[in-house]
N, C-alpha and C positions, 0 to 999 in steps of 0.2 A: 627522479623521484623526489616529492617534497610533502612535508607533513604540516598542515596550518593550525595546529592545535596542540595544547600541553595535556598530559594525562589528567584524565577527570576534569578536563575544562568543561563548563556548560556550554552547550551549543543549542542552536535554534533550527528550526526547518529551513533547509534551503542553504544552510551554512556549507562553505566549501572546506572539507576536511582534508584532502589530500589529491596528488595527481601522480600517476606513474603505475608500476607494477604491484598493486595491492589487490586485495579481495574484499567483497562488502560483506560484513556480518550483519547482526541484528541492527535495525534502524539505519542502515546505510544504503544508497543507491548509486549507481554510476551511469555516466554517460560518456560515451565514445564519440571523438571526433577525429578530423585528421591530425590533429595536434597530440592525441593520446587520450588517455582515459583520466576522467576526473570524478572524484567521489564526493557526495554531500550527504548531509543529515536529513533524515525523514521526518524527526520530530524533536521535541524538546527532551535533553537528557545529558548524560555525562559521556564525553567522548574517551575512547581507549584504543590501544592497538596492542595485539598479542600476534608475534611473529609478523606476518603481512596482513593480517585480517583486522579490518577497522571495525569497531562496533559502537552502538550508542545504548548506554543503560538508561531506559525511561524514567521519568520522575513521576509520571502518573501510574495509576493502579493496573495491573495486568488484565488481560482478557481472559474470561473463565469460558471454556468451550461449550456449545450446547448444540445437540445434535439437531440437524436441519438448518444451521446458520450457514451463510454464505460468507466466506472469508477471502482475504487477500494474503496470500502465503509467499515466501521465500525459500526456495530450494536450498538447504543447507549441506546435503550429502546425496550422494548417488550410490545405491547398492546394486545387488544383482537382480533383484525383482522389485524394488521399490525405492522411493525417494523419501528423505526426511524433510520436513517442512516446518520453518518457523512461523506461526501464526500469531505472534505477539502475546503469547501465553507461557506461562511456566512448564506447559505441557507440549512437547514437540508433537506434530502430527505426522502421521504416515499415508503416503500416496502410493498405493500398489499399482504395478504396471497394468493390470487388468480393469483398472478404474480410470486409465488414461487412453489406452488403444484398445479397438475391438478384439484383437486377438493378442495373445502373449507372444509378441515378436521379440526374438533376442534373447540372450541367456546372460550377458555381462554387462558390466557397468558402461562399457564402450558402446553398447547398443542403446542402452537406456539414454545415453547422451544424445542420441539421434532426436529424442523427444524433448527432453528437458534436462538442462544443465544447471551447475552449481550457480547461485545467483539469480536465476529466473524468477519471475514473478507469475504466480497462478491465481486465477480466480476460481475458487473451489468450493464444494459443499461439504459439511461434516455429515457423514452418514452414520457413524457410531461414536459413543464415547460414554463410558460409565464410571470413570475414575479408577477403574481397576486395571485399565490399559489406556495407551495413548489414543488420542483422537484419529479416526480413520477418515480419509477424504475421498472424493471422486471429482472428475471432470466430465463424466457421462451424464450431463443434463444440459438442456438448451441454455445458451449464455455463458456456460463455464468453459475457461480456455486458459492458455498461457497469454499473458499481457506483454505486449512487446515495446510499447512506447508509452510516454506520458512521464509525469512527476508524481511521486508517491509522498503523502503526507501521512501523520498520525494524528488522531483525535481521540478525546476521550470515549472509550466504547459505550458509555451510558448516554452519551449524546448522539449516538448514531441513529436511533429512531426519530430523533427531532430533525436531523439532518435529512434523512429520507423522507419524512411526512407522511401524512395520512394517505395510504394506498399510493405512495411515491410522489405525492403532490409537491414537495418541497424541492426535491432533488431534479423532478422533471422540469419544474419552473427555472432552476438556475442552468440546466443543460440547454433547454430551448432557447432562452434568452442570450445565453453567451455563445450559442452554438459550439458547444464543447462536448467531449465525451467524458463522463465521469463515472468511474466504477467506486461503489461503496461496500467496504466489507464490515460486517458486524463485529469484526474483532477490532475496529478503530482504525483501519487504514482505508484511505482514500487515494484513488489513481486520477489525476487530472491530465487530460489530453486537449490542451486549448489551442486555439488557431494561431496565438502569439503569446510572447512573454508577459505583456501587460495584462491581458485577460487571464492568464494563469495566476498572476500575483492578485489580481482582483477576486478572482474565486477563492483563493485562500483567504483574503480579508473576509469574504462572505460566511465561510465555515467557521472563521473565529467569532464572528459577530453571532452566528446562530447558537454556538456553544455558550457564549456569554449571556445571551438573552433567552435561552430556551424556556426559562420559566414564565417569561411575560407574553401574555395573550397577544394576538394581532402581528406575531412574528412574520408570517408569510407575506402580509401586505406590506410591511416594512422592507422585506427583502426584495419584493418586486418593484417598489418605488426607488429603492437604492440602485437597482439594476438600471431602471430606466433613466435615471439621472445620469449615471455613468455613461450610457449609450447615446444620450442627448449630447453631452459634453464632448464625446468622441466624434460625433458627426459635424458639430460645430468647428472643431479646431482641425 
C-alpha cells in the first residue's frame, strides 16, 4: 500500500493518488490490474484520506440538482432497499431498488450488491428533487445504466451545455471523429472510453479547450479542425 500525496495537496485529473487496499470517495476512481488496484483523481481539488477512504474536495462550484437531468453518480453506500449516490452535489441522491430492477428482488444489502456495489458508477436520471428531500434517481429509461469502464473526469457543470452542443452536435462530433464512447453528466462528470491512452488524453485536451473558449463563436469548427489535424498527424507517423 502506498500514498502519493500529502494532506490537502492540490491534484489534477488523472493524478495517481495511491495503490493498495483503499476505497474511492468523492472525486476518486480506481483501476484494477494484475498488479493490484490504483486510485486516481477525477478532477482538480484537494486530496485527503480518512481511514482507508481517499477523497478529493473540488475547487469548483458544486452542481445543483435539477429534475430531469442525466447525471453520472458514484455509489457511496448500500442499504436494505436503496443506494446512496454521490452526484457531485451537496445533496446526496437516493437510488431505490425499484428504480434499478423490474421487481423488488432481495431484501438485504447482500442482495443489492448483486446489482450495484460501493464505488460503482451509474448513468442515472433525476426524477424528483424539491430541496425538502434528497434527489431521487432512476435507471429505468433508455440509455441509463451502470458504467463499467472508462476514465471519469470532472468539468465545470455550467460548461456542460457547450460540451454537449446544440442537439448533441459537439459531443457527437468528438465521439464520431475519435471513435470513442463518451458519457456526459449534467452534474459536470464525463466518462471517456477511448480506443487508446493517447486518444483519451487528446479528448481531455479537447474538453479543456471547450471550457476555455465556450464564449467564443465558431468553436465547433475549431474543434473539428483540431481533431482533423490530430488524425492526420497520427496517420503520417
